[in-house]
C-alpha positions as CSV (number, residue, x, y, z in Angstrom):
1,X,-13.7,-1.0,-31.3
2,X,-14.4,-0.1,-27.5
3,X,-12.3,-1.8,-25.1
4,X,-14.4,-4.0,-22.7
5,X,-14.8,-2.7,-19.2
6,X,-14.1,-5.1,-16.4
7,X,-17.2,-6.1,-14.5
8,X,-17.5,-6.2,-10.8
9,X,-16.9,-10.0,-10.9
10,X,-13.5,-9.1,-12.4
11,X,-12.4,-6.9,-9.7
12,X,-9.9,-8.5,-7.3
13,X,-10.9,-9.0,-3.7
14,X,-8.9,-8.0,-0.7
15,X,-7.4,-10.0,2.3
16,X,-6.0,-12.7,0.0
17,X,-9.4,-13.9,-1.4
18,X,-9.5,-14.1,-5.1
19,X,-12.4,-14.4,-7.7
20,X,-11.8,-17.9,-9.1
21,X,-14.0,-17.4,-12.2
22,X,-11.7,-18.7,-15.2
23,X,-13.3,-16.2,-17.5
24,X,-12.6,-13.0,-15.5
25,X,-9.9,-11.9,-17.9
26,X,-11.4,-13.2,-21.1
27,X,-12.0,-9.8,-22.1
28,X,-8.3,-9.2,-22.3
29,X,-8.1,-12.0,-24.9
30,X,-10.9,-10.4,-26.8
31,X,-9.1,-7.2,-27.0
32,X,-5.8,-8.6,-27.9
33,X,-7.5,-10.8,-30.6
34,X,-9.8,-8.1,-32.1
35,X,-8.2,-4.8,-31.4
36,X,-4.5,-5.1,-30.5
37,X,-4.0,-1.3,-31.1
38,X,-6.0,-0.8,-27.9
39,X,-2.8,-1.3,-25.9
40,X,-1.2,1.7,-27.5
41,X,-4.3,3.9,-27.0
42,X,-4.5,2.9,-23.4
43,X,-0.9,4.0,-23.0
44,X,-1.3,7.4,-24.7
45,X,-4.5,8.1,-22.6
46,X,-2.9,7.2,-19.5
47,X,-2.4,9.8,-16.7
48,X,1.2,10.1,-15.8
49,X,2.8,10.1,-12.3
50,X,3.6,13.8,-11.2
51,X,7.1,13.1,-10.8
52,X,9.8,11.9,-8.4
53,X,11.1,14.2,-5.5
54,X,13.9,13.5,-3.1
55,X,12.6,12.3,0.3
56,X,9.2,11.2,-1.1
57,X,10.2,7.6,-1.3
58,X,8.6,5.6,-4.1
59,X,6.9,2.2,-3.9
60,X,7.2,0.2,-7.1
61,X,5.8,-3.3,-7.5
62,X,7.9,-5.7,-9.6
63,X,6.3,-8.2,-11.9
64,X,8.9,-9.1,-14.4
65,X,10.0,-12.5,-12.9
66,X,7.9,-14.8,-15.2
67,X,9.5,-13.5,-18.4
68,X,12.8,-15.1,-17.2
69,X,11.2,-18.3,-16.2
70,X,11.4,-17.6,-12.5
71,X,8.1,-18.4,-11.2
72,X,8.9,-19.4,-7.6
73,X,7.6,-17.6,-4.5
74,X,7.5,-18.4,-0.9
75,X,8.9,-21.9,-1.6
76,X,6.2,-22.7,-4.1
77,X,8.0,-23.4,-7.5
78,X,5.0,-22.5,-9.6
79,X,3.5,-19.8,-7.5
80,X,3.5,-17.2,-10.4
81,X,2.4,-19.5,-13.0
82,X,-1.3,-18.6,-13.1
83,X,-1.4,-15.1,-14.9
84,X,-5.0,-14.6,-13.8
85,X,-4.1,-14.9,-10.1
86,X,-1.0,-12.8,-10.6
87,X,-3.0,-10.0,-12.3
88,X,-5.5,-10.2,-9.4
89,X,-2.6,-9.7,-7.0
90,X,-1.0,-6.9,-8.9
91,X,-4.4,-5.0,-9.0
92,X,-4.7,-5.2,-5.3
93,X,-1.3,-3.8,-4.7
94,X,-1.7,-1.0,-7.4
95,X,-5.1,-0.1,-5.9
96,X,-3.2,1.2,-2.8
97,X,-2.5,4.9,-3.3
98,X,0.9,4.5,-1.5
99,X,2.1,2.2,-4.4
100,X,3.8,4.6,-7.0
101,X,4.1,2.1,-9.9
102,X,5.1,-1.0,-11.6
103,X,8.2,-2.7,-13.0
104,X,6.9,-5.1,-15.6
105,X,7.8,-7.2,-18.7
106,X,5.9,-6.2,-22.0
107,X,3.1,-8.9,-21.7
108,X,2.1,-8.0,-18.1
109,X,2.6,-4.2,-18.8
110,X,0.0,-4.5,-21.7
111,X,-2.4,-6.4,-19.5
112,X,-2.2,-3.7,-16.9
113,X,-2.6,-0.9,-19.4
114,X,-5.9,-2.6,-20.7
115,X,-7.1,-2.9,-17.3
116,X,-6.5,0.8,-16.6
117,X,-4.4,-0.2,-13.5
118,X,-1.6,2.3,-14.4
119,X,-3.3,5.7,-13.8
120,X,-1.1,8.2,-12.1
121,X,1.7,5.5,-11.6
122,X,5.3,5.3,-12.4
123,X,5.9,2.8,-15.2
124,X,9.3,0.8,-15.7
125,X,9.7,-1.7,-18.4
126,X,11.9,-4.8,-18.0
127,X,14.6,-4.7,-20.7
128,X,16.8,-8.0,-20.3
129,X,15.1,-11.3,-19.8
130,X,17.1,-13.5,-22.0
131,X,19.2,-14.9,-19.0
132,X,16.5,-17.7,-18.3
133,X,16.7,-19.2,-14.9
134,X,18.6,-22.3,-15.0
135,X,19.8,-21.7,-18.5
136,X,23.3,-23.2,-19.3
137,X,24.3,-19.7,-20.6
138,X,22.4,-17.8,-18.0
139,X,24.9,-14.9,-17.8
140,X,24.2,-14.1,-21.5
141,X,21.3,-12.1,-20.3
142,X,20.3,-10.7,-23.7
143,X,17.8,-7.6,-24.2
144,X,14.7,-9.5,-25.2
145,X,12.2,-7.3,-23.5
146,X,11.2,-3.6,-23.7
147,X,13.5,-1.4,-25.8
148,X,14.0,2.3,-25.0
149,X,12.1,3.3,-28.1
150,X,9.2,1.2,-27.0
151,X,9.3,2.6,-23.5
152,X,9.2,6.1,-25.0
153,X,6.2,5.3,-27.1
154,X,4.5,3.9,-24.1
155,X,5.0,7.1,-21.9
156,X,7.1,5.0,-19.5
157,X,9.4,6.6,-17.0
158,X,12.4,4.2,-17.6
159,X,13.8,0.7,-18.0
160,X,15.2,-1.8,-15.7
161,X,18.3,-4.1,-16.4
162,X,19.5,-7.1,-14.3
163,X,23.3,-6.7,-14.6
164,X,24.9,-9.9,-13.1
165,X,28.8,-9.6,-13.5
166,X,30.6,-13.0,-13.5
167,X,34.2,-12.7,-13.6
168,X,34.6,-16.3,-14.7
169,X,32.1,-16.3,-17.5
170,X,33.0,-15.0,-21.0
171,X,29.4,-13.9,-21.6
172,X,29.9,-11.1,-19.1
173,X,31.9,-8.8,-21.5
174,X,29.4,-8.6,-24.4
175,X,26.6,-8.3,-21.8
176,X,28.1,-5.2,-20.2
177,X,28.7,-3.7,-23.6
178,X,24.9,-4.3,-24.4
179,X,24.0,-2.9,-21.0
180,X,26.0,0.4,-21.5
181,X,24.2,0.7,-25.0
182,X,20.8,0.3,-23.3
183,X,21.8,3.0,-20.8
184,X,22.7,5.4,-23.5
185,X,19.7,4.6,-25.5
186,X,17.4,5.4,-22.4
187,X,19.3,8.6,-21.6
188,X,18.9,9.8,-25.1
189,X,15.1,9.7,-24.4
190,X,15.4,11.2,-20.9
191,X,14.3,7.9,-19.4
192,X,15.6,6.4,-16.2
193,X,18.1,3.3,-16.5
194,X,17.3,1.3,-13.4
195,X,20.4,-1.0,-13.1
196,X,20.4,-4.0,-10.7
197,X,23.9,-5.1,-10.4
198,X,25.4,-8.2,-8.8
199,X,28.8,-9.9,-8.6
200,X,27.6,-13.5,-9.4
201,X,29.3,-17.0,-10.0
202,X,28.4,-20.5,-10.9
203,X,28.1,-22.7,-7.7
204,X,27.1,-26.3,-8.3
205,X,25.5,-25.4,-11.8
206,X,23.4,-22.6,-10.5
207,X,23.9,-18.9,-10.5
208,X,24.7,-17.4,-7.0
209,X,24.8,-13.8,-6.1
210,X,27.5,-12.5,-3.7
211,X,25.5,-10.5,-1.2
212,X,28.4,-9.4,1.0
213,X,28.8,-5.7,1.3
214,X,32.1,-5.8,-0.4
215,X,30.7,-7.5,-3.4
216,X,27.8,-5.2,-3.6
217,X,29.9,-2.2,-3.5
218,X,32.2,-3.6,-6.2
219,X,29.1,-4.3,-8.4
220,X,27.9,-0.6,-7.9
221,X,31.5,0.6,-9.1
222,X,31.2,-1.3,-12.2
223,X,27.6,-0.7,-13.0
224,X,27.8,3.0,-12.4
225,X,30.5,3.5,-15.1
226,X,28.5,1.8,-17.8
227,X,27.3,4.0,-20.6
228,X,28.5,7.5,-21.7
229,X,26.4,9.3,-19.1
230,X,25.0,8.4,-15.6
231,X,22.6,11.4,-15.6
232,X,19.6,9.2,-15.8
233,X,20.9,6.1,-14.0
234,X,19.4,4.7,-10.7
235,X,20.7,1.7,-8.7
236,X,18.3,-1.2,-7.6
237,X,20.2,-2.8,-4.8
238,X,19.7,-5.8,-2.4
239,X,19.3,-5.1,1.3
240,X,22.5,-6.5,2.9
241,X,24.6,-6.3,6.0
242,X,26.5,-2.9,6.3
243,X,24.0,-1.0,4.1
244,X,25.7,2.2,5.4
245,X,28.9,1.2,3.6
246,X,26.9,0.1,0.5
247,X,25.0,3.4,0.2
248,X,28.4,5.5,0.8
249,X,29.5,4.0,-2.4
250,X,27.0,5.8,-4.8
251,X,25.4,9.2,-5.2
252,X,22.8,7.7,-7.6
253,X,19.2,7.5,-6.5
254,X,18.7,4.0,-5.2
255,X,15.7,1.7,-4.8
256,X,15.9,-1.5,-2.6
257,X,14.9,-4.8,-4.2
258,X,13.1,-7.3,-2.2
259,X,14.0,-10.6,-3.8
260,X,12.4,-13.7,-2.3
261,X,13.5,-13.7,1.3
262,X,13.2,-16.7,3.6
263,X,12.8,-14.8,6.9
264,X,9.8,-13.9,8.6
265,X,8.0,-10.8,7.1
266,X,8.4,-8.7,10.2
267,X,12.1,-9.3,10.2
268,X,12.4,-8.6,6.6
269,X,10.5,-5.3,7.0
270,X,12.6,-4.3,9.9
271,X,15.6,-4.7,7.8
272,X,14.1,-2.7,4.9
273,X,13.2,0.1,7.5
274,X,16.7,0.5,8.5
275,X,18.0,0.7,4.9
276,X,15.3,3.1,3.9
277,X,16.5,5.6,6.4
278,X,19.9,6.0,4.8
279,X,20.7,8.9,2.4
280,X,20.2,8.2,-1.3
281,X,17.5,5.6,-0.7
282,X,14.5,6.6,-2.8
283,X,12.2,3.7,-2.1
284,X,11.4,0.1,-2.7
285,X,10.9,-2.0,-5.9
286,X,9.7,-5.4,-4.7
287,X,7.5,-8.0,-6.1
288,X,7.1,-11.4,-4.7
289,X,7.4,-10.6,-1.2
290,X,4.4,-8.3,-1.5
291,X,2.4,-10.2,-4.1
292,X,2.8,-13.6,-2.5
293,X,2.9,-13.1,1.4
294,X,3.1,-16.1,3.7
295,X,-0.4,-15.4,5.0
296,X,-1.9,-14.6,1.6
297,X,-3.0,-11.1,2.5
298,X,-1.7,-8.9,-0.3
299,X,-3.3,-5.8,0.8
300,X,-2.0,-6.1,4.3
301,X,1.6,-6.8,3.1
302,X,1.5,-3.8,0.8
303,X,0.2,-1.6,3.5
304,X,2.8,-2.8,5.9
305,X,5.6,-2.1,3.5
306,X,4.2,1.3,2.5
307,X,4.2,2.3,6.2
308,X,8.0,2.2,6.2
309,X,8.4,4.8,3.4
310,X,9.2,8.5,3.9
311,X,6.7,10.8,2.5
312,X,8.0,14.2,3.1
313,X,10.2,16.1,0.6
314,X,13.8,16.9,2.1
315,X,16.3,19.5,1.3
316,X,19.9,18.2,1.0
317,X,22.4,19.8,3.4
318,X,25.3,21.8,2.2
319,X,25.8,25.0,-0.1
320,X,26.7,22.9,-3.2
321,X,23.3,21.5,-3.2
322,X,21.6,24.8,-3.3
323,X,23.8,25.9,-6.1
324,X,23.1,22.9,-8.2
325,X,19.4,23.5,-8.1
326,X,19.6,27.2,-9.2
């Protein structure tokens, strides 16, 4: 069966304007119903990204929040609830050639594969989504999403795991063990483990991440030691005060996360720009900030963020670096 090709009416519009035809993604439902193997065929036929290079910073759009029940953005509690609008926004972002790829849960990944939106892109799957937002046992963040085996079959580049460490919650110990096993499983397939660590705690019944530099550094130290090898491990870190100290705590490739900042976009971008200039920072992995900007202009927000990235390959300083590459 032939996969339905999106019509011009189904193509997302720029400048925050969206096609509001409720049937614009009905072809996805048809394919899922009548030809579910089309997802696998689309993955196998997809053109891969040429590969990451130090200095050519990567821009990855994150779209795995809904799978954890986190639908809020820009102060709107249900902003990400409309899947059709989310797909519109993702397609606008991915259409910018400066956007290197996507980080997504399986459901969104499959939609994007069927839409042909991941040609030449980096693809990272979201692995643990069991720590639902607001869940009484939120720190028991089980691996309910992509597996390393599934990501290899999709031709993905790696998997991401949210790694919240709560010293006062007994769920942390088995979760860290599961994270270590996931890192090993990815490494065995030469896939990147994108680890997003936080020191976290319960505050008035809600999970709160400690964004002090000392806490981020401690979370990096713990996360870096997970698994039997760190050869394929990347860090995904928040932009906090004293980022110079934070980046001095790791030699692992690092991408910056965007979160859902409350400040003005220009202020947020200025902080990102400073952090992107630090050694070891390989790019941005951001979602809600780009997909749901305050002014509604997704294309503009993506272009502004992309302008912060370095695009030229760099050669590390020192004799040891030369020897390591020979």
